[in-house]
C-alpha positions as CSV (number, residue, x, y, z in Angstrom):
1,M,0.0,0.0,0.0
2,D,1.4,3.4,-0.9
3,L,0.7,5.6,2.1
4,V,2.3,8.7,0.7
5,A,0.4,8.9,-2.7
6,G,-1.5,12.1,-2.9
7,A,-0.5,13.2,0.6
8,K,-0.1,17.0,0.9
9,R,2.3,16.6,3.9
10,V,4.3,13.7,5.1
11,I,5.8,13.8,8.6
12,V,8.2,11.1,9.8
13,M,8.8,10.5,13.6
14,M,11.6,8.2,14.7
15,Q,14.6,7.7,17.0
16,H,17.7,9.6,15.8
17,V,20.0,6.6,16.4
18,N,19.5,2.8,16.7
19,R,20.2,0.6,19.8
20,A,23.9,0.4,18.9
21,G,24.1,4.2,18.7
22,E,24.4,4.3,15.0
23,T,22.7,7.1,13.0
24,K,19.4,6.3,11.4
25,I,19.4,9.5,9.3
26,L,21.4,8.5,6.3
27,K,22.5,10.2,3.1
28,E,20.7,7.6,1.1
29,C,17.9,5.2,2.0
30,N,18.9,1.6,1.9
31,L,15.4,0.2,2.1
32,P,12.7,0.0,-0.5
33,L,10.8,3.3,-0.8
34,T,7.1,3.9,-1.5
35,G,7.8,7.5,-2.2
36,K,10.9,9.5,-2.9
37,G,11.3,13.1,-1.9
38,V,7.9,13.3,-0.3
39,V,8.8,13.9,3.4
40,S,8.0,17.4,4.6
41,E,9.3,17.1,8.2
42,L,11.3,14.7,10.2
43,Y,11.0,14.6,14.0
44,T,13.5,12.7,16.2
45,D,14.1,12.5,19.9
46,I,16.8,15.2,19.6
47,A,15.9,17.3,16.5
48,R,13.3,18.5,14.0
49,F,14.2,18.9,10.4
50,K,12.2,20.5,7.5
51,F,12.7,19.6,3.9
52,I,12.6,22.6,1.5
53,D,13.5,22.4,-2.2
54,G,15.3,19.1,-1.7
55,K,17.4,20.4,1.2
56,M,17.2,19.3,4.9
57,Y,17.1,22.1,7.5
58,L,17.6,21.7,11.2
59,T,14.9,23.9,12.7
60,E,14.7,22.7,16.4
61,Y,16.9,20.8,18.8
62,A,16.1,19.1,22.1
63,P,17.1,20.7,25.4
64,E,20.5,19.7,26.6
65,T,21.5,18.7,23.0
66,T,24.0,20.6,20.9
67,I,24.1,21.2,17.2
68,E,27.5,19.5,17.2
69,E,25.9,16.4,18.8
70,I,23.3,16.4,16.1
71,R,25.9,16.6,13.4
72,E,27.9,13.8,14.9
73,N,24.8,11.6,14.9
74,T,23.5,12.5,11.5
75,E,25.1,11.1,8.3
76,A,22.9,13.1,6.0
77,D,23.9,16.7,5.2
78,F,21.8,19.4,6.7
79,I,21.6,23.2,7.0
80,V,21.1,24.9,10.3
81,A,18.1,27.2,9.9
82,E,18.6,30.9,10.6
83,D,15.7,30.8,13.0
84,I,16.7,27.6,14.8
85,C,15.4,27.3,18.3
86,E,15.2,24.8,21.2
87,M,12.2,22.5,21.3
88,D,9.4,23.3,23.7
89,I,8.8,20.0,25.5
90,S,6.6,21.3,28.3
């Protein structure tokens, strides 16, 4: 079943790293895809990314997490948004 066909907005929520501490946010997907380039936003336990014109932007980060930590745990390239802010988890 193709869950992303015709969707106006696709949001992915996942853990940033696997149980072994390896990044799950890769430069290229190594699993079969039902849709390519359709994700609008990606939320993880430490970051929020938006996809705009084929580029991934870091827009929010979890409290007590640094941008450097996010870079170290993210294989995919991303741009730090100009208006980046800390997540409100209250």
